[in-house]
C-alpha positions in Angstrom: 4.0 -17.3 17.6 5.8 -13.6 17.8 5.0 -10.8 15.3 7.5 -8.3 15.2 7.8 -4.4 13.7 11.0 -3.5 13.1 12.0 0.0 11.9 15.2 2.2 11.6 17.1 0.8 9.0 17.8 2.4 5.9 21.0 4.3 3.8 23.4 6.1 5.8 26.4 7.7 5.2 30.0 6.0 6.5 30.3 7.5 9.7 27.1 8.3 10.7 24.0 7.2 12.4 21.1 4.7 12.3 18.6 4.0 15.1 16.7 0.5 14.7 13.6 -0.4 16.7 12.0 -3.9 17.3 8.5 -4.6 18.8 7.4 -7.5 19.9 4.1 -9.1 20.1 1.9 -12.0 20.5 2.5 -15.1 22.2 5.0 -14.2 24.7 4.6 -14.7 28.3 8.5 -13.8 29.4 11.4 -12.2 26.4 14.3 -13.7 28.9 17.1 -12.1 25.5 16.5 -9.7 22.9 18.8 -9.5 20.2 20.1 -7.8 17.0 22.1 -10.2 14.4 23.0 -9.5 11.1 23.0 -11.0 7.3 26.0 -9.3 5.4 26.1 -10.4 1.1 27.8 -13.9 1.1 28.3 -14.0 4.9 26.4 -16.3 7.9 24.4 -14.4 10.3 26.0 -13.2 13.2 25.2 -12.2 16.7 25.3 -7.8 16.9 24.2 -8.0 20.6 21.8 -9.4 22.9 20.1 -8.4 25.9 18.9 -9.8 29.0 15.9 -9.0 30.7 17.8 -8.1 33.6 19.4 -5.7 32.0 22.9 -7.6 30.8 24.0 -7.5 27.9 26.7 -9.2 25.1 27.9 -7.8 22.1 30.4 -8.6 19.2 33.9 -7.1 18.9 33.0 -4.6 16.6 30.0 -3.8 17.6 31.7 -2.6 21.4 32.3 1.0 21.5 29.9 1.8 18.3 26.6 0.5 18.9 24.3 0.0 22.1 21.6 -2.2 22.7 18.6 -1.5 25.1 15.3 -2.9 26.0 11.7 -1.8 27.1 10.5 -4.6 29.3 7.0 -2.8 29.5 7.0 -2.6 25.7 8.9 -5.9 24.7 10.8 -3.4 22.5 14.7 -3.6 21.8 17.0 -1.2 20.5 19.8 -0.7 18.5 22.1 3.0 18.3 24.5 2.6 16.0 26.9 4.9 15.4 30.7 5.4 13.4 28.5 3.3 10.7 31.5 1.5 8.3 30.3 0.3 4.7 31.1 -3.2 6.4 28.5 -3.1 8.7 26.0 -3.3 5.7 23.1 -6.2 6.1 20.2 -7.0 7.1 19.7 -7.1 11.0 17.6 -9.3 12.6 15.6 -8.7 15.1 15.3 -11.8 18.0 13.8 -12.5 21.0 14.3 -16.1 23.4 10.9 -16.8 25.2 9.7 -20.4 26.0 12.6 -22.0 25.0 13.0 -21.3 21.7 14.3 -18.3 19.5 12.0 -16.0 17.5 12.7 -14.1 14.7 11.9 -10.8 12.7 11.6 -10.3 9.3 14.8 -8.2 9.0 15.7 -4.7 8.1 18.1 -3.5 6.1 20.9 -1.0 6.8 23.7 0.4 3.4 26.4 2.2 4.5 28.0 4.2 1.6 31.8 4.9 1.4 
């Protein structure tokens, strides 16, 4: 079982920045993919960005140019630097890992962007 320690969410004004962090621990052998997903009120969960152990990234169109994902393999930690935040970025952001053939999910951290 994987445990997550997520941090960095909060309230920020439009145009501001936040940095999310997520440390995974527990029954982990190799974490192939780490990533961030989000669920806005009344919407389905969507991918924000993912990163492989080798540093290959994939990000949603809305994230490109504003959000940067990175990871520290030694610490099993993934980061999401979010700049130029918009009110439509308001959502619960979930950390996720793919290891051993299955996905695991964090409890989420709230990000609220005020206009």
